[in-house]
Structures are given as structure tokens and as C-alpha cells.
C-alpha positions in Angstrom: -9.0 28.2 1.7 -5.3 28.8 2.4 -5.8 27.8 6.1 -7.0 24.4 4.8 -4.5 23.9 2.0 -1.3 25.1 3.9 -1.9 22.4 6.5 -1.7 18.7 5.5 -3.8 17.8 8.5 -6.5 20.3 7.5 -6.3 19.2 3.9 -6.9 15.5 4.8 -9.7 16.4 7.2 -11.3 18.5 4.4 -11.0 15.4 2.1 -12.9 13.3 4.6 -15.5 16.0 5.2 -16.1 16.2 1.4 -16.5 12.4 1.4 -19.0 12.7 4.3 -20.9 15.1 2.0 -21.0 12.4 -0.6 -22.3 9.9 2.0 -25.1 12.4 2.9 -26.0 12.7 -0.7 -26.1 8.9 -1.0 -28.4 8.8 2.0 -30.6 11.6 0.6 -31.0 9.7 -2.6 -32.5 6.7 -0.7 -29.3 4.8 0.2 -28.9 3.1 3.5 -26.0 2.4 5.9 -26.5 -1.4 5.5 -24.1 -4.3 5.0 -23.4 -3.4 1.4 -22.5 0.1 2.4 -20.2 -1.2 5.1 -18.5 -3.5 2.6 -18.1 -0.6 0.2 -16.6 1.5 3.0 -14.0 -1.2 3.8 -13.2 -1.4 0.0 -12.8 2.3 -0.1 -10.4 2.3 2.8 -8.5 -0.6 1.2 -8.1 1.4 -2.0 -7.0 4.6 -0.1 -4.5 2.6 1.8 -3.3 0.9 -1.4 -2.8 4.2 -3.1 -0.7 5.4 -0.2 1.4 2.2 -0.2 1.9 1.7 -4.0 2.2 5.5 -4.6 5.2 5.6 -2.1 6.6 2.3 -3.5 6.6 3.9 -7.0 8.0 7.2 -5.6 11.0 5.4 -4.1 11.6 3.4 -7.3 10.8 5.9 -10.0 12.0 9.1 -8.2 14.2 8.8 -5.1 16.4 5.8 -5.9 17.3 6.8 -9.5 18.0 10.4 -8.5 20.1 9.9 -5.4 23.3 9.6 -7.4 22.6 13.1 -8.9 22.2 14.7 -5.5 25.3 16.4 -4.1 26.8 14.6 -1.1 26.3 17.5 1.2 22.5 17.5 0.4 22.0 13.7 0.7 21.4 13.8 4.5 18.2 15.8 3.9 16.9 12.8 2.0 18.3 10.1 4.2 17.6 11.8 7.6 14.3 13.6 6.9 12.4 12.6 3.7 13.1 8.9 3.6 12.2 8.1 7.2 8.9 10.0 6.9 8.1 8.3 3.6 9.0 4.9 5.0 6.6 5.5 7.9 3.6 6.1 5.6 4.9 3.4 3.3 4.9 0.6 5.8 1.7 1.6 7.5 0.0 2.0 4.1 1.1 -1.6 3.5 -0.3 -2.7 6.8 -3.7 -1.0 6.4 -4.0 -2.2 2.8 -3.6 -5.8 3.8 -5.8 -5.5 6.9 -8.6 -3.9 5.0 -8.1 -6.4 2.1 -8.5 -9.3 4.5 -11.5 -7.8 6.2 -13.1 -7.2 2.7 -12.4 -10.7 1.6 -13.9 -12.1 4.8 -17.0 -9.8 4.6 -17.7 -10.9 1.1 -17.1 -14.6 1.9 -14.2 -15.3 -0.4 -11.2 -15.1 2.0 -10.5 -18.9 2.1 -11.4 -19.4 -1.5 -9.1 -16.6 -2.6 -6.1 -17.7 -0.5 -6.5 -21.3 -1.7 -6.9 -20.0 -5.3 -10.2 -21.7 -5.5 -9.0 -25.2 -4.6 -12.3 -26.1 -2.9 -14.1 -25.4 -6.2 -11.6 -27.4 -8.2 -9.9 -24.2 -9.4 -13.0 -23.6 -11.6 -14.0 -20.1 -10.2 -11.8 -17.8 -12.2 -12.7 -14.8 -10.1 -11.4 -16.5 -6.9 -8.2 -17.5 -8.7 -7.7 -13.9 -9.9 -8.4 -12.2 -6.6 -6.3 -14.9 -4.8 -3.3 -14.3 -7.0 -3.7 -10.6 -6.3 -4.0 -11.3 -2.5 -1.0 -13.6 -2.5 1.1 -11.1 -4.4 0.0 -8.3 -2.0 0.8 -10.6 1.0 4.3 -11.2 -0.3 4.8 -7.5 -0.9 3.5 -6.7 2.6 5.9 -9.3 4.1 8.8 -7.8 2.1 8.0 -4.3 3.4 7.8 -5.3 7.1 10.4 -8.0 7.3 13.0 -7.2 4.7 12.8 -3.6 3.4 12.1 -1.8 6.7 14.6 -3.7 8.8 17.3 -3.1 6.1 16.3 0.6 5.7 16.7 1.2 9.4 20.3 0.0 9.1 21.0 1.8 5.8 19.6 5.1 7.1 21.3 4.8 10.5 18.0 4.6 12.4 19.5 1.7 14.4 23.1 1.2 15.4 25.0 -1.0 13.0 28.6 -1.2 11.7 29.3 1.3 9.0 30.1 -1.5 6.5 26.7 -3.0 7.0 24.9 0.1 5.6 25.7 -0.4 1.9 24.7 -4.1 2.0 21.5 -3.3 3.9 20.7 -0.4 1.4 21.2 -2.7 -1.6 19.0 -5.5 0.0 16.2 -2.9 0.7 16.5 -1.6 -2.9 16.4 -5.0 -4.5 13.3 -6.1 -2.5 11.7 -2.7 -3.2 12.3 -3.5 -6.9 10.7 -6.9 -6.4 7.7 -5.2 -4.9 7.6 -2.8 -7.8 7.6 -5.7 -10.3 4.9 -7.6 -8.3 2.7 -4.5 -8.0 1.9 -4.6 -11.7 0.5 -8.2 -11.9 -1.0 -7.7 -8.4 -3.1 -4.8 -9.6 -4.0 -6.6 -12.8 -5.2 -9.6 -10.8 -7.3 -7.6 -8.4 -8.8 -5.3 -11.0 -9.5 -8.2 -13.3 -11.3 -10.1 -10.5 -13.7 -7.1 -10.2 -14.2 -6.4 -13.8 -13.7 -9.3 -16.2 -14.7 -12.4 -14.1 
């Protein structure tokens, strides 16, 4: 067991193997690998990606940013040169896979256009489409912020790209503020998406 748990790669592989066991149990109980199962699989990947993305968003905002002032200056490079770049890699690709799987899911289930137009074609009368649409728009705004505001500014703030020294604090502040915007939007985004699946 230690060989599995001391390696992140082996731990993740073991998680997917255990999930495969659950799929085999599903098939043994009469389930089939049909369209509904494929739609479920995309939803599962969408949720896994979202957990990675929002989990890291909340890590940055609830743990890293508030605690950076308490870290001694000689130890800050460990965060800014090692931890933050690795976390930002998984953060931005978690955002990308979340939106990609979300769009595929909406397309598979036939509500992509209705959701992104907030149900305009139905006269805004289908509350489920409005709710999931609000969630999808908030998620899209958050994805845009990650890729086109937060990440470019973090590259400057962390010294990943060459920039004048006086540009770093401004870039860091911009990245932080847009990360806070995403943290704020994550709450109603999750509410809208979960409500579309459970109360409409």
C-alpha cells in the first residue's frame, strides 16, 4: 500500500482503477455502456475537473494569499518559485477541462444553446435552462479570468516571464483581485448549476 500512497501518480491511477471496479459492478448489475452512461462519464469528468479547479481557487484565496505576509522573506521563494507555479498549472488546466467537459455535457444533453441564451428561445420560461445557463456563464467568465487575466499576471508576478521589477507588484495585485472575483463568482455558479440539477 505504501508503494501506491507514496507516489501521487500511483495514487491517482489507483483511484481510476477503483472507479473501473465500480463500472464493472455497474455492468454486472445489468448496466450498459450506452449513451446515458457516456453522458454520465462526461459529467463525472466535468465534476472531477471542477473539484481540481475550484479546490485550487479556494486554496489560493483561503490559504496561500492570506498567509503569505506571515511567511518569512527568506522562505517566500519556496512558495513563489515552486508551489505557486505547480498549483497554477493544475489550476488553469482544471479550468480548461472543466469548461470543455461542461460544454460537451451541455451539447450531449441538448441544452447548450438554450443554456447560453438563458432560455431566450423558450421565452425565458424554462427555469432549468436559465439556472444552468447562469452557472455556465459564470463558469465561462471565471475560465476567461483564469486564462486571460490571472495566469498572464501571475507569470509576471512570479518572474516566470521577463518584466520590469516595478511591474511585479501591480501584476500580483491584478491576479489577486481577479482571483477574488472568481472566488466570489464560484459561490453563485455552484448554486446555479446544482439547483438546475436538483430543484428545477
